[in-house]
Structures are given as C-alpha cells and as structure tokens.
C-alpha positions, -999 to 999 in steps of 0.1 A, spaced: 586 514 -409 556 515 -436 557 474 -427 546 489 -394 522 513 -403 503 483 -423 504 460 -397 484 490 -373 453 499 -396 425 473 -391 420 451 -422 387 459 -440 363 432 -443 349 428 -482 306 435 -479 287 405 -482 250 413 -496 225 392 -480 197 387 -507 169 375 -482 139 347 -498 108 359 -503 75 332 -514 51 350 -532 23 330 -533 6 334 -573 -24 358 -586 -55 339 -591 -67 342 -632 -86 369 -641 -121 352 -652 -140 378 -677 -169 360 -676 -180 361 -641 -214 370 -631 -204 396 -598 -218 425 -587 -193 450 -597 -185 455 -638 -157 444 -660 -141 474 -661 -137 475 -625 -126 439 -622 -97 446 -644 -86 479 -628 -86 460 -594 -68 427 -609 -44 449 -627 -33 468 -596 -29 437 -573 -6 425 -604 14 460 -600 19 447 -561 27 410 -570 54 421 -596 72 447 -570 69 423 -541 83 394 -567 117 420 -576 108 418 -613 116 444 -632 123 432 -671 94 446 -695 96 417 -711 95 388 -681 66 413 -666 46 409 -702 49 373 -705 37 371 -663 12 397 -672 1 373 -697 3 338 -679 -11 349 -644 -43 366 -660 -51 331 -674 -60 315 -705 -96 334 -711 -74 369 -709 -48 352 -735 -72 342 -757 -85 380 -761 -53 394 -762 -52 373 -795 -76 389 -809 -63 423 -803 -43 446 -829 -12 458 -827 1 447 -793 37 453 -795 63 433 -793 73 406 -761 95 437 -742 63 458 -747 48 453 -714 29 486 -706 19 486 -744 5 455 -734 -15 464 -704 -33 495 -721 -44 473 -749 -66 448 -721 -75 484 -702 -87 496 -733 -106 462 -743 -127 459 -708 -133 500 -701 -158 505 -729 -181 476 -710 -182 500 -683 -221 517 -677 -215 549 -661 -252 544 -649 -252 511 -641 -222 521 -614 -240 544 -601 -276 527 -596 -247 501 -581 -235 530 -557 -273 539 -548 -279 502 -537 -252 500 -516 -263 497 -478 -240 495 -441 -242 455 -436 -255 446 -397 -221 439 -388 -205 457 -405 -186 492 -389 -190 525 -402 -157 529 -412 -153 494 -435 -192 512 -451 -171 545 -460 -144 523 -475 -167 502 -497 -186 532 -508 -148 549 -517 -140 511 -536 -172 514 -555 -170 553 -563 -142 546 -583 -161 543 -615 -191 562 -613 -171 595 -622 -185 614 -596 -176 655 -594 -178 658 -556 -170 620 -548 -168 626 -509 -203 648 -509 -216 616 -529 -199 594 -502 -215 610 -473 -249 617 -489 -250 570 -490 -238 571 -460 -265 588 -445 -290 572 -465 -278 534 -465 -264 536 -431 -277 518 -400 -277 548 -375 -308 570 -371 -283 598 -352 -258 597 -385 -291 598 -407 -296 632 -386 -264 648 -380 -241 635 -413 -213 609 -411 -196 626 -382 -188 594 -363 -163 575 -380 -135 587 -353 -163 584 -319 -178 548 -335 -161 530 -306 -177 560 -278 -209 555 -295 -207 516 -289 -194 522 -251 -221 542 -241 -247 517 -260 -236 493 -234 -238 518 -207 -279 526 -217 -285 485 -221 -272 481 -184 -292 510 -172 -323 498 -188 -321 465 -172 -317 476 -139 -343 496 -143 -370 467 -158 -353 445 -129 -363 476 -101 -401 471 -112 -402 438 -111 -393 440 -73 -415 470 -63 -449 458 -50 -474 463 -74 -505 489 -57 -536 476 -47 -560 494 -76 -586 496 -44 -561 516 -22 -557 550 -41 -535 571 -11 -515 552 20 -527 581 40 -567 579 41 -559 540 55 -562 528 87 -556 495 100 -592 482 118 -576 460 142 -553 489 160 -565 522 146 -534 534 132 -522 541 94 -517 513 72 -492 497 61 -472 492 90 -437 497 86 -440 463 107 -461 441 122 -498 453 132 -494 465 172 -523 447 179 -512 412 170 -509 386 200 -529 410 221 -566 404 236 -596 430 232 -606 440 265 -639 447 250 -651 417 238 -619 390 244 -613 387 207 -575 388 200 -555 408 178 -573 439 183 -576 471 202 -609 479 227 -602 513 208 -614 504 175 -633 472 189 -669 472 165 -684 460 192 -676 487 216 -690 509 184 -724 493 185 -732 498 226 -722 534 228 -733 544 200 -739 581 193 -771 595 177 -749 610 155 -742 573 141 -780 567 143 -779 563 105 -758 536 92 -759 540 55 -749 578 63 -724 566 90 -710 544 59 -711 563 30 -674 577 27 -661 545 35 -648 515 19 -640 489 34 -611 458 24 -612 426 35 -585 407 30 -598 373 47 -626 363 65 -636 376 100 -616 348 116 -592 357 146 -560 341 127 -529 360 126 -533 364 91 -565 373 83 -570 413 89 -595 439 85 -586 475 69 -607 503 62 -601 532 38 -618 565 52 -615 601 40 -627 612 77 -607 614 113 -600 576 130 -623 565 150 -622 581 187 -606 560 214 -633 555 246 -626 573 269 
C-alpha cells in the first residue's frame, strides 16, 4: 500500500542553478596628471563611482580581490602614489585603501575654481535644456552650494540659449519639445508670408489710389479686371483703333467749351501716366490719374 502511494506522487526534480556569464569591459586607467577641465578631486570621485559599479556587475564581493582590482584598474601612476601613502592597512582592507586615495586627491580641490568653472558653463548650440541641466548638476557637486537647485536655475537663465527662459525662468524642460514644434510652425508661416509678398504685384509709385485712375481709352476705372473694353474697337470720331469716341481727345479739341479755354487750369488736377508711345498697338495705353469726375460722354 505504501509502495502504491509512493508511485503515485510525482518525482521532484533537483533544483538547477544556471549561471549566466557576463563579459565586463575593463575600466580605463585613471591619470592624475591629465590636464582637463574638471578638478582632480572630481575626476577621481567619478572614477571611483564607476569602479563601484564595475565590481558590482562583475560579482566581486571579497574585500581582498576588490582592493587588488582597485589598484590594478587605477593604473601604475595611482599605484605609485598609493605606495607613498602611510597606513594603508592590509591586503584585505578595501575601504581603507579607498579612503586613503580619496583623502589624497580631495585636498587638491579648489572650491573657488570649481565655482568659477560652474559660472563659465553655457549651453552648447546643439545641447538640449535637459542635457544642460544634467551637466550643471554634475559640475555643482564640487561647488558646495548651500542651495544647489537655486544655483542651477540661475545658471540656466544666465548661460542658456533661450531668451524666453531668461525672461521666465527654467520652467521649460518638460515643454522643450512643444517649443521646438512651435518654432517649426512659425518658421513655415514666415516662409509662406515671404512667398506671398513676392507674388504680389508691386504698386507703381505714380499711382496712389486706384479710385482716382481712369482709362483714357475707354473712360472707365483702371486697372481693369480683364482686357480694356476699348481693345479691338475703332473710334467713331478719329478712326483710330482701341479707343471709344466718348474719350477721344480729338473730339474734345473740336467741342471744347469755354470753361476749358485755359488749358493750364484744366490740367492742374491731372496726372498723366504714359506706358508707351501714342501708337495704336494693342500693348500701348495711356492712363490719366485725376481727382475730378471722368469726362462726360458726348451727346
């Protein structure tokens, strides 16, 4: 009976632990003699922070291995410095080795210089506001500001590229994409407006008001919406083409009334715009600008 119950129970499979190997790229060596923008203390703290992530990803927990790897990855120049430091502990004292190296590099930090570098930091041309903010936060770590957020916001206003942010403060990190889209729309509207200006016919300087202009060929308002009504017609008065008899100048000379006897007085309020010669071709028209009423048609 017991044997039957044992056979009915499923057999438990032994737990198998699968180890997944991960290849970790070795860290670059630390060069304390390099002449770069940030201070020596800042560069060492950044390197030490990267090293902590490196040993965690590598799965190294033994203090002795961590200390040996710290000195090996840091490079020959750091090992040379470490040999000159007194009381560094034993081979298993990883934390003491870390503290001694930090104490060696930290006194070389110049707070005034760090603040100066922070104040000189500006937003690059292709740098987003969020990237600029991150860069300022990194640099501010060694400045020992009492109010880090205030100093970062002030520097964004001073060193940022946006005039709107300088006026209203750095509230646009989350809205930067919307501002970029709005800028693209404004750019397109400006381009369309310039194109429309080019398409518009320039106004002739001799014509100030279209309501004062009449056509000397047909006597109607100019400019015409289409072709001149007199085009293709023959004047019944003088026989010339492209002219109505009602506005024929020859007829005016023959039937001139006494009130037009003074030619200079009659022409005082008239301005003549000649677009060509007095020939009778289809492209030659004469127009008159006047502030008086058009000529009366002949009875």
